[in-house]
C-alpha positions as CSV (number, residue, x, y, z in Angstrom):
1,M,96.0,89.9,118.0
2,L,96.3,93.0,115.9
3,R,98.3,95.9,117.4
4,N,99.0,99.1,115.5
5,F,102.4,100.6,115.3
6,T,103.8,103.8,113.8
7,L,105.8,103.4,110.6
8,E,108.2,106.3,110.2
9,Y,109.6,106.5,106.7
10,W,111.6,108.7,104.3
11,V,112.8,108.6,100.7
12,D,116.6,108.0,100.2
13,E,117.9,107.9,96.7
14,G,114.5,106.7,95.4
15,W,114.0,104.1,98.0
16,Y,111.3,104.2,100.8
17,V,113.2,103.5,104.0
18,G,111.4,103.1,107.3
19,R,111.3,101.9,110.8
20,I,108.7,100.9,113.4
21,K,108.9,103.7,116.0
22,E,107.9,101.7,119.0
23,V,110.1,98.7,118.3
24,P,113.9,99.6,118.1
25,G,115.8,97.7,115.5
26,V,113.0,97.0,113.0
27,F,114.1,98.8,109.8
28,S,113.4,98.0,106.1
29,Q,113.1,99.5,102.6
30,G,111.2,99.2,99.4
31,E,110.9,100.7,96.0
32,T,107.3,101.8,96.9
33,L,105.5,102.6,100.1
34,D,103.4,99.5,99.7
35,E,106.6,97.4,99.4
36,L,108.2,99.1,102.4
37,E,105.1,98.3,104.5
38,S,105.1,94.7,103.4
39,N,108.8,94.4,104.1
40,I,108.7,96.1,107.5
41,K,105.9,93.6,108.6
42,E,108.2,90.7,107.5
43,A,111.1,92.3,109.4
44,Y,109.0,92.5,112.5
45,K,107.8,88.8,112.2
46,L,111.4,87.7,111.8
47,M,112.5,89.7,114.8
48,M,109.7,88.2,116.9
49,L,110.7,84.6,115.8
50,E,114.3,85.3,117.0
51,E,113.0,86.7,120.3
52,E,111.2,83.3,120.9
53,K,114.5,81.6,120.8
54,L,116.1,83.6,123.6
55,P,116.7,81.8,126.9
56,Y,114.0,83.7,128.8
57,A,114.4,81.5,131.9
58,E,117.8,83.3,132.5
59,I,116.4,86.9,131.9
60,Q,115.8,89.0,134.9
61,R,113.6,92.1,134.9
62,K,113.5,95.3,137.1
63,E,111.1,98.2,136.7
64,V,112.9,101.6,136.3
65,G,111.5,105.1,136.1
66,L,112.5,107.4,133.2
67,E,111.9,111.1,132.9
68,V,109.9,111.7,129.6
């Protein structure tokens, strides 16, 4: 399934640095915008693989309301 996310990026000392706005913790960098996009996709995939290893049977969930 394809889902679109927002890549926020900036240039820092000649490097393109970015993050996925909707997924906290997914950051990467690249020498070009294309390289950043490729690297950020890889970072997301690696994060999702790590998520699969978590012991979900022990995780509990509760819905909370937040003022936005």
